[in-house]
A tleap script that builds the chain and sets N, CA, C and O, in Angstrom:
source leaprc.protein.ff14SB
mol = sequence {
  NMET GLU GLU ASP ALA VAL THR ARG LEU PRO
  PHE ALA ILE ILE ASP GLU LEU THR ASP GLY
  SER PRO ALA ALA VAL ASP GLY LEU GLN LEU
  TRP ASP GLU ILE VAL LYS PHE GLY ASN VAL
  GLU ALA ASP ARG ALA LEU ALA GLU SER ALA
  ILE THR PHE ASN CILE
}
set mol.1.N position { -163.701 -50.438 222.951 }
set mol.1.CA position { -163.480 -49.598 221.660 }
set mol.1.C position { -162.310 -50.238 220.963 }
set mol.1.O position { -161.303 -50.619 221.560 }
set mol.2.N position { -162.519 -50.342 219.541 }
set mol.2.CA position { -161.465 -50.928 218.730 }
set mol.2.C position { -160.282 -49.865 218.544 }
set mol.2.O position { -160.444 -48.655 218.387 }
set mol.3.N position { -159.105 -50.524 218.590 }
set mol.3.CA position { -157.979 -49.653 218.459 }
set mol.3.C position { -157.893 -49.133 217.030 }
set mol.3.O position { -158.219 -49.863 216.095 }
set mol.4.N position { -157.455 -47.874 216.836 }
set mol.4.CA position { -157.266 -47.227 215.597 }
set mol.4.C position { -156.220 -47.972 214.713 }
set mol.4.O position { -155.149 -48.350 215.188 }
set mol.5.N position { -156.551 -48.161 213.462 }
set mol.5.CA position { -155.574 -48.973 212.540 }
set mol.5.C position { -154.218 -48.327 212.526 }
set mol.5.O position { -153.257 -49.049 212.264 }
set mol.6.N position { -154.025 -47.043 212.778 }
set mol.6.CA position { -152.791 -46.372 212.795 }
set mol.6.C position { -151.869 -46.859 213.935 }
set mol.6.O position { -150.644 -46.814 213.819 }
set mol.7.N position { -152.445 -47.290 214.958 }
set mol.7.CA position { -151.653 -47.659 216.195 }
set mol.7.C position { -151.400 -49.132 216.292 }
set mol.7.O position { -150.766 -49.610 217.233 }
set mol.8.N position { -151.951 -49.928 215.213 }
set mol.8.CA position { -151.766 -51.416 215.381 }
set mol.8.C position { -150.388 -51.810 214.671 }
set mol.8.O position { -149.869 -51.131 213.785 }
set mol.9.N position { -149.909 -52.912 215.145 }
set mol.9.CA position { -148.757 -53.474 214.512 }
set mol.9.C position { -148.964 -54.205 213.314 }
set mol.9.O position { -149.841 -55.068 213.326 }
set mol.10.N position { -148.304 -54.006 212.278 }
set mol.10.CA position { -148.549 -54.844 211.044 }
set mol.10.C position { -147.916 -56.169 211.214 }
set mol.10.O position { -146.823 -56.296 211.767 }
set mol.11.N position { -148.636 -57.205 210.716 }
set mol.11.CA position { -148.056 -58.523 210.757 }
set mol.11.C position { -147.713 -59.011 209.390 }
set mol.11.O position { -147.322 -60.167 209.228 }
set mol.12.N position { -147.845 -58.176 208.405 }
set mol.12.CA position { -147.297 -58.495 207.055 }
set mol.12.C position { -147.016 -57.220 206.307 }
set mol.12.O position { -147.788 -56.273 206.452 }
set mol.13.N position { -146.036 -57.131 205.568 }
set mol.13.CA position { -145.713 -55.993 204.614 }
set mol.13.C position { -145.583 -56.480 203.251 }
set mol.13.O position { -144.834 -57.415 202.969 }
set mol.14.N position { -146.342 -55.826 202.347 }
set mol.14.CA position { -146.271 -56.180 200.875 }
set mol.14.C position { -144.950 -55.790 200.293 }
set mol.14.O position { -144.622 -54.612 200.150 }
set mol.15.N position { -144.221 -56.782 199.969 }
set mol.15.CA position { -142.843 -56.356 199.386 }
set mol.15.C position { -142.712 -56.941 197.926 }
set mol.15.O position { -141.647 -56.830 197.318 }
set mol.16.N position { -143.783 -57.551 197.385 }
set mol.16.CA position { -143.780 -57.954 195.986 }
set mol.16.C position { -145.218 -57.975 195.571 }
set mol.16.O position { -146.071 -58.407 196.347 }
set mol.17.N position { -145.522 -57.529 194.391 }
set mol.17.CA position { -146.862 -57.352 193.826 }
set mol.17.C position { -146.873 -57.584 192.419 }
set mol.17.O position { -146.051 -56.950 191.757 }
set mol.18.N position { -147.669 -58.394 191.814 }
set mol.18.CA position { -147.769 -58.733 190.443 }
set mol.18.C position { -148.783 -57.840 189.753 }
set mol.18.O position { -149.943 -57.881 190.163 }
set mol.19.N position { -148.464 -57.029 188.738 }
set mol.19.CA position { -149.429 -56.301 187.965 }
set mol.19.C position { -150.522 -57.053 187.540 }
set mol.19.O position { -150.311 -58.148 187.018 }
set mol.20.N position { -151.824 -56.575 187.703 }
set mol.20.CA position { -152.967 -57.368 187.317 }
set mol.20.C position { -153.388 -58.494 188.144 }
set mol.20.O position { -154.337 -59.203 187.808 }
set mol.21.N position { -152.621 -58.715 189.369 }
set mol.21.CA position { -153.127 -59.827 190.235 }
set mol.21.C position { -154.357 -59.238 190.977 }
set mol.21.O position { -154.534 -58.020 191.025 }
set mol.22.N position { -155.203 -60.130 191.557 }
set mol.22.CA position { -156.265 -59.696 192.308 }
set mol.22.C position { -155.919 -58.682 193.424 }
set mol.22.O position { -156.703 -57.766 193.672 }
set mol.23.N position { -154.740 -58.833 194.110 }
set mol.23.CA position { -154.322 -57.936 195.212 }
set mol.23.C position { -154.185 -56.503 194.602 }
set mol.23.O position { -154.686 -55.509 195.128 }
set mol.24.N position { -153.415 -56.488 193.375 }
set mol.24.CA position { -153.073 -55.209 192.808 }
set mol.24.C position { -154.440 -54.572 192.267 }
set mol.24.O position { -154.638 -53.362 192.378 }
set mol.25.N position { -155.309 -55.371 191.720 }
set mol.25.CA position { -156.537 -54.882 191.191 }
set mol.25.C position { -157.384 -54.241 192.327 }
set mol.25.O position { -158.087 -53.244 192.163 }
set mol.26.N position { -157.252 -54.871 193.411 }
set mol.26.CA position { -158.024 -54.410 194.628 }
set mol.26.C position { -157.419 -53.277 195.304 }
set mol.26.O position { -157.991 -52.798 196.283 }
set mol.27.N position { -156.267 -52.773 194.863 }
set mol.27.CA position { -155.637 -51.672 195.430 }
set mol.27.C position { -154.423 -51.716 196.386 }
set mol.27.O position { -153.901 -50.700 196.845 }
set mol.28.N position { -154.015 -52.982 196.648 }
set mol.28.CA position { -152.880 -53.136 197.474 }
set mol.28.C position { -151.605 -52.649 196.707 }
set mol.28.O position { -151.450 -52.911 195.514 }
set mol.29.N position { -150.704 -51.936 197.432 }
set mol.29.CA position { -149.537 -51.336 196.834 }
set mol.29.C position { -148.174 -51.895 197.563 }
set mol.29.O position { -148.195 -52.394 198.688 }
set mol.30.N position { -147.134 -51.762 196.867 }
set mol.30.CA position { -145.911 -52.200 197.569 }
set mol.30.C position { -145.777 -51.379 198.911 }
set mol.30.O position { -146.143 -50.206 198.986 }
set mol.31.N position { -145.238 -52.064 199.942 }
set mol.31.CA position { -144.954 -51.547 201.206 }
set mol.31.C position { -146.142 -51.217 202.077 }
set mol.31.O position { -145.984 -50.714 203.189 }
set mol.32.N position { -147.516 -51.539 201.500 }
set mol.32.CA position { -148.611 -51.558 202.369 }
set mol.32.C position { -148.323 -52.481 203.598 }
set mol.32.O position { -147.609 -53.482 203.525 }
set mol.33.N position { -148.947 -52.050 204.732 }
set mol.33.CA position { -148.679 -52.902 205.958 }
set mol.33.C position { -150.122 -53.472 206.251 }
set mol.33.O position { -151.117 -52.750 206.211 }
set mol.34.N position { -150.162 -54.737 206.529 }
set mol.34.CA position { -151.428 -55.430 206.819 }
set mol.34.C position { -151.459 -55.532 208.316 }
set mol.34.O position { -150.556 -56.059 208.966 }
set mol.35.N position { -152.531 -55.006 208.826 }
set mol.35.CA position { -152.801 -55.034 210.300 }
set mol.35.C position { -153.927 -56.012 210.608 }
set mol.35.O position { -153.999 -56.486 211.742 }
set mol.36.N position { -154.754 -56.322 209.729 }
set mol.36.CA position { -155.909 -57.259 209.976 }
set mol.36.C position { -156.190 -57.991 208.650 }
set mol.36.O position { -156.161 -57.338 207.606 }
set mol.37.N position { -156.463 -59.313 208.631 }
set mol.37.CA position { -156.839 -60.076 207.583 }
set mol.37.C position { -157.928 -60.939 208.028 }
set mol.37.O position { -157.660 -61.859 208.800 }
set mol.38.N position { -159.173 -60.744 207.617 }
set mol.38.CA position { -160.327 -61.615 208.138 }
set mol.38.C position { -160.410 -61.332 209.552 }
set mol.38.O position { -160.435 -60.179 209.983 }
set mol.39.N position { -160.455 -62.402 210.310 }
set mol.39.CA position { -160.469 -62.362 211.827 }
set mol.39.C position { -159.037 -62.329 212.483 }
set mol.39.O position { -158.932 -62.318 213.709 }
set mol.40.N position { -158.049 -62.314 211.742 }
set mol.40.CA position { -156.705 -62.250 212.302 }
set mol.40.C position { -156.192 -60.818 212.389 }
set mol.40.O position { -156.135 -60.081 211.405 }
set mol.41.N position { -155.823 -60.466 213.612 }
set mol.41.CA position { -155.233 -59.094 213.914 }
set mol.41.C position { -153.851 -59.348 214.547 }
set mol.41.O position { -153.581 -60.331 215.237 }
set mol.42.N position { -152.992 -58.327 214.226 }
set mol.42.CA position { -151.737 -58.331 214.889 }
set mol.42.C position { -151.933 -57.851 216.338 }
set mol.42.O position { -152.734 -56.948 216.582 }
set mol.43.N position { -151.203 -58.451 217.307 }
set mol.43.CA position { -151.245 -57.911 218.667 }
set mol.43.C position { -149.899 -58.275 219.228 }
set mol.43.O position { -149.098 -58.911 218.544 }
set mol.44.N position { -149.632 -57.898 220.428 }
set mol.44.CA position { -148.327 -57.984 221.008 }
set mol.44.C position { -147.900 -59.436 221.145 }
set mol.44.O position { -146.721 -59.739 220.965 }
set mol.45.N position { -148.837 -60.360 221.464 }
set mol.45.CA position { -148.405 -61.856 221.597 }
set mol.45.C position { -147.954 -62.333 220.135 }
set mol.45.O position { -146.980 -63.076 220.005 }
set mol.46.N position { -148.628 -61.922 219.144 }
set mol.46.CA position { -148.173 -62.281 217.750 }
set mol.46.C position { -146.872 -61.759 217.416 }
set mol.46.O position { -146.048 -62.457 216.825 }
set mol.47.N position { -146.625 -60.476 217.790 }
set mol.47.CA position { -145.373 -59.904 217.582 }
set mol.47.C position { -144.205 -60.513 218.216 }
set mol.47.O position { -143.128 -60.649 217.636 }
set mol.48.N position { -144.465 -60.917 219.551 }
set mol.48.CA position { -143.447 -61.512 220.384 }
set mol.48.C position { -143.153 -62.880 219.710 }
set mol.48.O position { -141.991 -63.225 219.497 }
set mol.49.N position { -144.161 -63.616 219.393 }
set mol.49.CA position { -144.009 -64.872 218.744 }
set mol.49.C position { -143.153 -64.832 217.470 }
set mol.49.O position { -142.230 -65.628 217.301 }
set mol.50.N position { -143.488 -63.868 216.561 }
set mol.50.CA position { -142.629 -63.672 215.444 }
set mol.50.C position { -141.162 -63.303 215.684 }
set mol.50.O position { -140.260 -63.692 214.941 }
set mol.51.N position { -140.976 -62.551 216.735 }
set mol.51.CA position { -139.564 -62.221 217.095 }
set mol.51.C position { -138.825 -63.455 217.579 }
set mol.51.O position { -137.705 -63.760 217.169 }
set mol.52.N position { -139.520 -64.149 218.480 }
set mol.52.CA position { -138.907 -65.455 218.961 }
set mol.52.C position { -138.642 -66.435 217.866 }
set mol.52.O position { -137.572 -67.038 217.781 }
set mol.53.N position { -139.622 -66.584 217.040 }
set mol.53.CA position { -139.490 -67.540 215.918 }
set mol.53.C position { -138.266 -67.201 214.943 }
set mol.53.O position { -137.618 -68.118 214.438 }
set mol.54.N position { -137.999 -65.989 214.718 }
set mol.54.CA position { -137.035 -65.477 213.675 }
set mol.54.C position { -135.668 -65.420 214.279 }
set mol.54.O position { -134.716 -65.162 213.543 }
set mol.55.N position { -135.473 -65.657 215.662 }
set mol.55.CA position { -134.155 -65.595 216.262 }
set mol.55.C position { -133.418 -66.782 215.997 }
set mol.55.O position { -132.273 -66.907 216.430 }
savepdb mol mol.pdb
quit
């Protein structure tokens, strides 16, 4: 069973958005959290890699 989107870790947060851009036209808003993009999903391994990389 697929995990509910509410419980997934975001791997990207929209912190800048240009009016009229494809993302804005399609409904993305500032501070939206991306938990899946195509076949890419956030998971514990991705989160741990990001934390290690940013240290």
